[in-house]
C-alpha positions as CSV (number, residue, x, y, z in Angstrom):
1,M,89.8,161.5,40.1
2,R,92.6,159.0,40.9
3,P,92.5,155.7,39.0
4,Q,91.4,152.7,41.1
5,K,94.4,150.6,42.2
6,V,92.4,147.4,42.1
7,Q,90.0,146.6,39.3
8,D,86.4,145.8,40.3
9,I,86.4,142.3,38.9
10,E,89.7,141.4,40.7
11,M,88.3,142.9,43.9
12,L,85.0,141.1,43.7
13,N,86.8,137.8,43.0
14,G,89.0,138.4,46.0
15,L,86.0,139.1,48.2
16,M,84.2,136.0,46.8
17,S,87.2,133.8,47.6
18,V,87.0,134.9,51.3
19,F,83.2,134.5,51.5
20,R,83.4,131.1,49.9
21,S,85.9,129.8,52.3
22,K,84.8,131.6,55.5
23,G,81.1,132.3,55.0
24,Y,79.6,135.6,55.9
25,E,80.1,135.5,59.7
26,G,83.6,134.0,59.4
27,A,85.0,136.6,57.0
28,S,87.0,139.3,58.8
29,M,87.7,142.7,57.4
30,A,91.4,141.9,57.6
31,E,90.9,138.9,55.4
32,L,88.7,140.8,53.0
33,S,91.3,143.6,52.9
34,N,94.1,141.2,52.2
35,A,92.2,139.4,49.5
36,T,91.5,142.6,47.6
37,G,94.8,144.4,48.2
38,L,92.8,147.3,49.6
39,K,93.1,148.9,53.0
40,K,90.0,148.6,55.2
41,A,89.2,152.3,54.7
42,S,89.2,151.9,50.9
43,L,86.8,148.9,51.2
44,Y,84.5,150.9,53.4
45,H,84.7,153.8,51.0
46,R,83.5,151.5,48.2
47,Y,81.1,149.6,50.4
48,P,79.8,151.9,53.1
49,G,77.6,149.1,54.5
50,G,80.7,147.0,55.2
51,K,80.5,143.2,54.8
52,K,76.8,143.3,54.0
53,D,77.3,145.6,50.9
54,M,80.4,143.6,49.9
55,T,78.5,140.3,50.0
56,S,75.6,141.7,48.1
57,A,78.0,143.0,45.4
58,V,79.7,139.7,45.1
59,L,76.3,137.9,44.7
60,V,75.3,140.4,42.0
61,H,78.7,139.7,40.3
62,L,78.2,135.9,40.6
63,E,74.6,136.1,39.2
64,E,75.9,138.2,36.2
65,S,78.6,135.7,35.6
66,I,76.1,132.8,35.7
67,H,73.8,134.6,33.4
68,K,76.5,135.4,30.9
69,N,78.5,132.1,31.1
70,V,75.7,129.5,31.7
71,Y,72.3,130.9,30.9
72,Q,73.1,132.8,27.7
73,V,75.4,130.0,26.5
74,L,72.8,127.3,27.1
75,T,69.9,129.3,25.6
76,D,71.7,130.5,22.5
77,T,69.8,128.4,20.0
78,K,71.8,129.9,17.0
79,R,74.7,127.7,18.1
80,E,75.0,124.0,17.9
81,K,73.6,122.2,20.9
82,S,76.7,120.2,21.9
83,V,79.0,123.2,21.5
84,R,77.0,125.4,23.8
85,F,76.5,122.6,26.4
86,D,80.3,121.9,26.4
87,E,81.0,125.6,26.7
88,A,78.6,126.0,29.7
89,I,80.2,123.0,31.4
90,Q,83.6,124.4,30.9
91,N,82.4,127.7,32.3
92,I,81.1,125.9,35.4
93,K,84.4,124.1,35.8
94,A,86.1,127.5,35.7
95,L,83.7,129.0,38.2
96,Y,84.5,126.3,40.7
97,N,88.2,125.9,39.7
98,D,87.6,122.3,38.6
99,G,85.9,121.5,41.9
100,R,88.5,123.1,44.2
101,E,86.2,126.0,45.2
102,V,83.0,125.7,47.2
103,C,79.8,127.4,46.0
104,M,79.2,130.9,47.3
105,Y,75.5,130.0,47.8
106,R,76.4,127.1,49.9
107,S,78.8,129.1,52.0
108,L,76.2,131.8,52.7
109,S,73.5,129.3,53.5
110,L,75.4,128.0,56.5
111,D,75.2,131.0,58.8
112,S,73.3,134.3,59.1
113,G,74.1,134.9,55.4
114,I,70.9,133.0,54.5
115,E,68.9,135.5,56.6
116,L,70.6,138.5,55.0
117,F,70.9,137.3,51.4
118,G,68.2,134.6,51.1
119,D,66.5,136.3,48.2
120,Q,69.7,136.8,46.2
121,I,70.8,133.2,46.9
122,K,67.4,131.9,45.8
123,Q,67.5,134.1,42.7
124,G,71.0,132.7,41.8
125,V,70.0,129.1,42.4
126,N,66.9,129.5,40.3
127,L,69.0,131.0,37.5
128,V,71.2,128.0,37.3
129,I,68.2,125.7,37.3
130,E,66.4,127.8,34.8
131,S,69.4,127.7,32.5
132,F,69.4,123.9,32.3
133,K,65.6,123.8,32.2
134,Q,65.5,126.0,29.1
135,Y,68.2,123.9,27.5
136,G,66.2,120.8,28.1
137,L,63.0,122.4,26.8
138,A,64.8,123.5,23.6
139,D,66.1,119.9,23.3
140,G,62.5,118.6,23.3
141,M,62.1,117.6,27.0
142,S,58.7,117.9,28.5
143,E,58.3,120.7,31.1
144,I,58.3,118.2,33.9
145,D,61.4,116.3,32.7
146,A,63.3,119.6,31.9
147,T,62.5,120.9,35.4
148,E,63.5,117.6,37.1
149,N,66.7,117.3,35.1
150,A,67.7,120.9,35.8
151,T,67.0,120.5,39.5
152,Q,69.0,117.3,39.6
153,T,71.8,119.0,37.7
154,F,72.1,121.7,40.3
155,I,72.0,119.1,43.1
156,D,74.7,117.0,41.3
157,I,77.0,120.1,40.9
158,Q,76.6,121.1,44.6
159,G,76.9,117.7,46.0
160,S,80.0,116.9,44.0
161,L,81.6,120.2,45.2
162,V,81.0,119.2,48.8
163,L,82.4,115.8,48.2
164,S,85.4,117.1,46.3
165,K,86.2,119.5,49.1
166,A,85.8,116.9,51.8
167,L,88.0,114.4,49.9
168,Q,90.4,117.0,48.8
169,M,90.2,115.8,45.2
170,T,88.5,117.2,42.1
171,K,87.5,113.8,40.7
172,P,83.9,113.7,42.2
173,F,83.2,117.2,40.6
174,I,84.7,116.3,37.2
175,D,82.9,112.9,37.2
176,S,79.6,114.6,38.1
177,L,79.9,117.0,35.2
178,E,80.5,114.1,32.8
179,K,77.3,112.4,34.1
180,I,75.4,115.6,33.7
181,K,76.6,115.7,30.0
182,L,75.1,112.2,29.6
183,R,71.8,113.3,31.1
184,Y,71.5,115.9,28.3
185,S,73.0,113.9,25.4
């Protein structure tokens, strides 16, 4: 068996970059090929279902990343509260390149992507909310407060990403993360 020329993580990140910026409908096979460094035939070999399989794989990759870098970090009660919160926030900053990248869930919600991947999108959104909810519960918040704060945190992250993209500046995203820190301090 020949070694793969492009590592899976690099390939998935390349695909995600295109889907983030173009959405499902707008992403062309040529752009996906360029973003991964693979020829179209190689992409189809790895993903026989084409863009649909690629998008699904990217959503699985994104959810795994959120689970590892946000959920597990926030719910690791063996570590100091402020340390894990700061690490989760840093991981969110990295996921969105300090606010320069749009959210994959948002991009796929704008066209037929929501029809095709609605369950995966919902699952990913719920994972982010659940991460902050569990952190709030462990910090002594009531169920209602933990849920409301977690939901507002997701809204703040997403809203600030849209604003940062629209204004072509990262300040709204960075400021929003600082306000989220205050919510949980």
